[in-house]
N, C-alpha and C positions, 0 to 999 in steps of 0.2 A: 445360493448360487456362488460358487467359488471355483478356484483352480482353472482347469482347461475350459469349462463352460463359460466362466466369467471372462476369461481372456478372449474367447471366440466372440461373445456378445459385444465386448468393447471394441475389439479390433476388426472383426469381419462383418458382423451383422450391422453395426453402426455405420461402417463405411459403405456397405451396400445400400442402407437406408438413405444416407446422405447423397450418394450418387443417383439413386432413383428420384429423390426430391429435386435435385438439380436438373435431371432430365425432364421431369414433369414440368418444372418451371420454364425450361427452355421451350418445351413443346407448347405450353400455354402462350408464351410470347409469340411463337411462330404462327400458331393458329389465329391469335388475335390480329397480328399484322396481316395475315392472309385475308381475313374477312374485312378488316378496316381498309386495307389497300384496295380490295375489290370494290368496296362501296365508294371509296374516293375516286377510283378510276371511272366508275359509273357516273359520278357527279361531274367529273371533268368532261366526260363525253357529252353529257346532256347540256352542260354550260356552253359547249362549243356551238350549240344551236343559236345562242344569243349573238355570238360573234357573226354568224352567217346572216342572222335576221337584221342586224344593224351594221352591215358591212360598209355602206357608203359614208357613215359618220356625219351626215348632214342634218340629222334630226335635232329639233329643239327639245327641251325638256318635256313640253306638252306632247309633241309628236311621239317621243319615246314612251310616255305613259300610255298613249293610245295603242301603239303597237304592242307594248308589253301586256296590256290588258287582253288584247286579242290572243297573244301567245299563251297567256295563262289559261284563258277560257278553253282553248283548244289543246291544252297539254294532255298527253295520253297517259301519263304515269302518275296521275294525281293520287292514286291509292298507295303508291310506294313512297312518294316524296311530296313535300310541301314547298310551294313556290311563293315567294314574297317579292313584290316590286317596290323598289326604294327610290325616292326622288332625290334630286341633288341636295336637298336640305337634310338628308340622312333620316327621312321619315318613311316608315312603311305605309304605302298607300293602297296596295292591292295584295290580297292573300288568296291562294287557290282553294282554301277551305271554305271561303264565303264569309268567314267571321271577320270582325273588325281586327285589324292588326294590333298587336300589343307593342306599343311604341316604347315601353319601358325595358324591353328585353335587350340585353347586351348583344352587340353585333361585332364581335372581335374580327370575324372573317371579313367584314366590310372594310374595316380599318386597314387590314392587311392588303386587301385588294387595291385600295387607293394608293398604297405605298409600293405595290408590286409593279414591275415593268410590264408584265403581261396582263395587268388589271384583274388578277384572279387571287383570291385568298380563301384559305380553308380553316376550319376550327372544329374541334369536337369536345364536348363536355356536357354538363347538365344544365337544362333550362331551369327557370325559376320554379317550374312545376315538379322538378326532380327527374324529368325524363332525360335519359342519355341520348344525345343526338350527334350527328355530324353535319356541318353546314359548309357550303361553298358559295361564295359570292363572286359574280362576274360584273365588273363595272363597265358601262358603255360610255364612250367619250365622243365628242364632236371632232370636227376637223382641226380645231385649235387644241385638241387633247384635253379639253375641259370635260369633267364628268357631267353627263346629262341624266344619269340614273343607273340603277343596278338591279340585277335579278339575283335573288338569293334562293339556293336550293337547300332544303333541310330534310335529312333522312333520320328516322328513329333507329337507334342501335340496339333496341331491346331484343329484336328477333335475332340479330347477329350475336348479341351477348348470350342469348339463350342457347344458340348453337355452340358457341364457344364453351359455355358452361357444361353442356352435354358432352362435348368432345373431351374436355379436361376431366370430367367426372369418369368417363369411360377409361381414360388413361390412368387415372388414380385407382380405379377399380382393378385394372390390369396390374398396376404396381402393387396393390395390396395382395392380389392373388399370387403374384410372384414372390412377395415377401412371405406369404403364408406357406407356399410350397418350399421356399428356401428354409423357412423355420422348421417345417415338418421334416424335410429330408436331412437338414443339419442336426436336428434333435436326435433323429435315428442314428445318424453317423456319429455324433458325439457320444451317444449312448453306447454304440459299438466299441468306442475307445475307452470311455470312462469306466464302464462296468468291468471290463477285463483288467484295467489298470488298478481299480479298487480291489478286485479279487487278488491281483498280483501282490499289492501292498499287504493285504491281510495274510496271504499265504507266506510272504517273505517274513512277516513278523512272527508267524508260527515257527518257521524254519529257524529264525534267529533265536527263538526260545527253546529250540532243541527238538521240535516235532518234525523229524525228517521224513515222516510218512505223509505230510501234507502235500497235496497236489492241486494244480490249477486246471480247471476245465478249459479245454481248447475251444474257443468260440469260432474263430475264423482261420482260414489257411492263408495268412498273410504275415506281415512283420510282427503283429501282436501275437499271432499264433506261434511264430518262431520264438518270440520271447517267452511265451508260456512253456514251449518245449524245452528251451534252455534252462529256465528256472526249475522245471520238473526234473531235468537231467542233473542240474546242480544239487537239488535236494537228494536225489538218489545217490550221487557221488559222495555228498556229505554224510548221508546215512551209512554208506559203505565204509567211508573213512572213519566215522565214529565207531562203527562196529569193529573195524580192524584195530582201532586204538584200544577199545575195550578188551578185545581178544589179546592184544599185545600186552596190556597191563596184566591180564589174567595169566598169560603164558610166562611173562617175566616173573610174576609173583610165584608161580609154581616152580619155575626154574630156580629161583632163589631159595624157595622153601626147601626143596629137596636136599641140596648140599648143606644148608644150615641145619636141617633136621639130623642129617648124618653126623655132622661135626658135633652138634650138641649131644646127640645120643652117645657117641663114642667118648666124648669128653666126660660126660656124667658117669659112664661105665668105668673109665680109668680112675675116676675120682673116688670110687667106692672103697671103703676100708677093706683091706685084705686082698686087694687085687694085685696079685704077684705074677701072673702068667705072662712071661716075657714075650712068648710067641704071639699071644693074643694082643698084648700091648703094642708090639711092632705092627701088627695088622691094623689095629685101630689108628696108630699114628700115620701109617701109609694112607689109610682111607681119609683121615682128616686133611692130610697134605693134598691128596688128589682132589677132594671136594673143595678145598680152599682154592686150588688152582682153577677148578671149574667155575667156582663163584667169581674169581677174579676175571676169568675170561668173559663171563656174562656181563659183568660191570664194564669191562673194557669195550665190549661190543656196543653197549648202550652209550658209552662216552664217545666212541667213534662216530656213532650215528648222530649224536648231538653236535659233534664238530662239523660233520658234513652238512647238517641242517643250517649251521651258522657260518658255513664257508670258512671254517677255521682249521680244516685238516691240512697239515703240511707234510711234505715228503722230504726225506733225506736222500737225495739222489746220488747214486754212485754206480760204477760199473758192477754188474751183477752176473754171476754164473748161475743160471736158472736150474741147472742140473742139481747143484748142491742144495738149493732151497727146496726143490721138488722132492729130492731124496729125503730130506729132513722131515718134510710134512708127511710123507708116506710112512717113514719110520715111526713117527709119533702116533700114527693111527693103526699101525700093524697090530699092536697088542689088543687094542679095542676091537678090531675086526676079528681077530682070532677068538676073543672071548665071546663074541656073538656068532661064532661059526660062519663067518663071512671071509671072503678072500679078496685081496688086492693083487691084481696081476699087473706088474710094471717091469719093463725092461729098459733100463737107462740107456740112452743113446751115447755113443762114444764122445760126441762133442756137439755143443750148440753155440751159435753166435752169442757174443756178449751183448747185453742190453743195458740201458741206462734206467735205473729204477731204485725204489726203496725196498731193500731185501726183506725187512720185517713185514711190510705191508703186502708184498707179493707172497710171502710165506703164509700170511693170514688168508689171502684169497685161495691159495691151493688147499690149505687145511679146511677152510669152510666148504669148498666145493666137494672135496673127497669125503668129508664128514657127512654132508648132505646125501651123497650117493650111498653111503653105508646106512644112514638112518632110514632111507626109503627102500632099501633092498631087503628081501626076505632072507631067512636063515639058509645057509649053504649056497648062497648066490655069489657071484663074482663081480667085482668092480674093476674095469680095465682102464689103465692110465697109459697114454702114449704121448710122446713128445717128439717134435720134428721142426723143421724150418724150411722156408723158401727164401727167395732173394730179399724179401722185405720184412718178413715176420717170423717169429717163433710161434708155433701152433701146438697147444697142449689140449688134449681131449680127455675127458673123464666120462666113461660110459658105464651105466648100471643097467640091470635087468629087473628093476623093481616095479612098483605099482604104476609109475608114469604119471603124467600130468594131463588133465583133460584139456581139450581145445579151448574151452571157455576160460580156464584158469591160466593157461600158458602165457598170455600177454601180460598178466598181472603179477607173476611170481617175483619180479624184481622190484615191485612197488613196496614202499615202506609199510610195515605191519602186516602185509598180506601173507596168509598161510593157506595153501591149497588143501592141505591135510591137517585138520585140527587134532588128530589122534596122535601125531608124532611130536615129540618134545622139540622145543626151539622157540625163539622169540619172534621170528618173522622178519627180522631186519638184517640177517646175515648176508643174504644175496644182495640186498639194497646197498649195504656197505661195500661188498665185494665189487659190485658193478661200478660204484662211484670211484673206488680205488683204481679200477681198470681205466676209467675215463681220464683220471688224473695222470695216468701213464700213457695216454694217447692210444690205448688198446681197446679191445672189445671183449665182452663176455656174452656169448650167445647160447641160448638153450633150445634144444630140439627134443620133443618128447611125444610119445604115443601112449595113451592110457592103456595100462595092462601089459605093455611091452617093455618100456624102460625109457631112460632119459640120457641124452648126450649133451654135455656142456663143453663148449669150445672156447678156449682162451687164446687170444692173439695179442702179441706184444711186438712193437717195432724194434728191429735190430739196429745196432749202431753202425754207421758208415764212417770210416776213417777218411778224413779229407787229406789232401796232399800236404797241408801245413801242419798236420798232426792233430787237428781239432777233431772232436767226435760230435756226431749228431745222429738223431734217430732218423729212420727212413722216411717217416711221415713229415718230420720237420724239414728234411732236405727237399722234399717235394714241394 
């Protein structure tokens, strides 16, 4: 017994047991006082007859004995209580049972009656025979207030004790039944908590060891059930993240291998003896330079992602003419689009508001978004790029008519490592980096897509507002 069960037994079950014991003890005292007080009141009521019998107080000791003998002989409750007549010398002279009085028996109640103003005293305890009794003595005095005798009433408490014992036993039995039902219900309740918690612990250990397919059976639709759902969801997300990470490593490895293979192949070709074809050599050098640039771009993308993960990406902020940066990005991709029989349609606006930003990072975003549009477009298709502005933002849209993104994949395409289409080259972190760059510029990158129709990417950047003092601030910052 350990853990939650042990704490419950020590903290709850033990407290309930102590409370029940206290209640039973209090009940026992109340019942005992009820029966004993009832018997005492009965004795007091019967002893009042002695006061009425010897009201005038003119009797001598002998006269008292005679009257008392007559009173004892005619006493109606001899079966319930025992009467003893005591003379002034403190000797029992008459007993209602007919047996000779036991003059060695202690009479504490008689001593109390002598000292009491109302000449009455009571006592309960065990006789020399071991019987538990209650006794009450009423002392009779003459006109000079001298005792002339006393009548002692003795009642056995065995019947009362038997009734008290039965009552307490019944209460104890009820208490035991209560404890039993509490134990049974609590055991079931604790089991309903401990079993799922143990299974959660076992499943969590499996997940920690890399088994992301491990799942917890949902026992109840409550907080424990919610916890099971959460851990199952966590396992699924970890599995998805692990798969994306594996796919990312595979994609990056493939992306790195392709340019490295081209570079190595052409380098080995140009190293061959007798290789003198200048035209082929120039082609090879161009390919090596191109693939080296591609390799550098992949490495830089991974480094950018690492900086973002560690919150170490910094921007060199300056006033930027977005038309120039967008023109350069399109120009860099024109040749690639033409080689793949694809077309970029872009008509530069006459003027756009100035923004505050990092020109290199913004060019990286434009390049990444347009490059993605080309990658996911079919041959002989068109990518439309437009740029415009409103009072607060510059808005750039890149629209393609390619394969599109499914509704299931669309919310995840900006997550790290996620690739909706595994058949297309790419590391899966380009959009994540681009989205983070836009956030650092207080801008947004939104993607709207329909599978089989195409995708539209909308980039919004806040424009600069010139203050009267000549300072510049973005529209968002001013608000």
